[in-house]
C-alpha positions in Angstrom: -24.6 22.5 27.0 -22.1 22.0 29.8 -20.8 18.8 28.3 -20.5 19.9 24.7 -17.1 21.7 25.0 -15.4 18.8 26.8 -16.8 16.3 24.3 -15.6 18.4 21.5 -12.2 18.7 23.0 -11.9 15.0 23.4 -13.2 14.3 19.8 -10.6 16.8 18.4 -7.8 15.2 20.4 -8.7 11.8 19.1 -9.0 13.0 15.5 -5.4 14.6 15.8 -4.0 11.5 17.3 -5.4 9.3 14.5 -3.9 11.7 11.9 -0.5 11.5 13.5 -0.5 7.7 13.7 -1.6 7.3 10.1 1.8 8.8 9.0 4.0 6.3 10.9 4.9 4.4 7.7 6.0 7.5 5.8 9.8 7.9 5.4 11.5 11.3 6.2 15.0 10.7 5.0 16.5 13.8 3.1 17.0 13.3 -0.6 20.7 13.8 -0.1 20.8 10.6 2.1 18.8 8.3 -0.2 20.4 5.1 -1.6 20.1 4.7 -5.3 17.5 2.3 -6.8 20.3 -0.1 -7.7 20.9 -0.6 -4.0 17.2 -1.3 -3.3 17.3 -3.8 -6.2 20.4 -5.6 -4.7 18.7 -5.6 -1.2 15.6 -7.1 -2.5 17.5 -9.8 -4.5 19.6 -10.6 -1.4 16.2 -11.3 0.4 15.4 -13.8 -2.5 12.7 -11.5 -3.9 11.9 -11.1 -7.6 11.3 -7.3 -8.3 8.6 -6.3 -10.8 8.7 -2.6 -9.9 10.3 -0.1 -7.6 8.7 3.3 -7.1 8.5 6.1 -4.5 5.4 6.3 -2.3 5.1 8.6 0.9 8.8 9.3 0.8 9.7 5.6 0.8 10.8 3.2 -1.8 8.0 0.7 -2.7 9.0 -2.6 -4.0 6.3 -4.8 -5.8 7.3 -8.4 -6.7 7.4 -11.9 -5.3 9.2 -13.3 -2.4 11.3 -16.5 -2.4 8.0 -18.6 -1.9 6.4 -17.0 -4.9 3.9 -14.9 -3.0 3.1 -11.4 -4.2 4.7 -8.8 -2.0 4.6 -5.1 -1.5 7.4 -3.7 0.6 8.0 -0.1 1.8 11.7 0.5 2.4 13.4 3.5 4.1 15.4 5.2 1.3 18.2 6.1 3.6 18.8 3.0 5.6 17.2 0.5 3.3 15.2 -0.8 6.4 11.9 -2.4 5.8 9.2 -0.1 7.0 6.1 -2.1 6.1 5.6 -5.4 4.2 2.4 -7.0 2.9 2.1 -10.3 1.0 -0.6 -12.5 -0.4 -0.8 -16.2 0.7 
């Protein structure tokens, strides 16, 4: 029984840390600072992407479409700065 309290404390700390790290790709820009969707569209086109859809996910803009090589992409973009937060593509 001596070890159960420290083990629970360590497991609790690890669970909290995992939860905090899972939200790193969320965007926190206030709505008043968001760029309009048209700016997101222009930014994507400047990258050579073809946009199929722009939606909001976890406070970020999410772009679905194809990159300049024709690969399917899914890109999360910070709505205030239009910086790429996360990018996934299929080969």
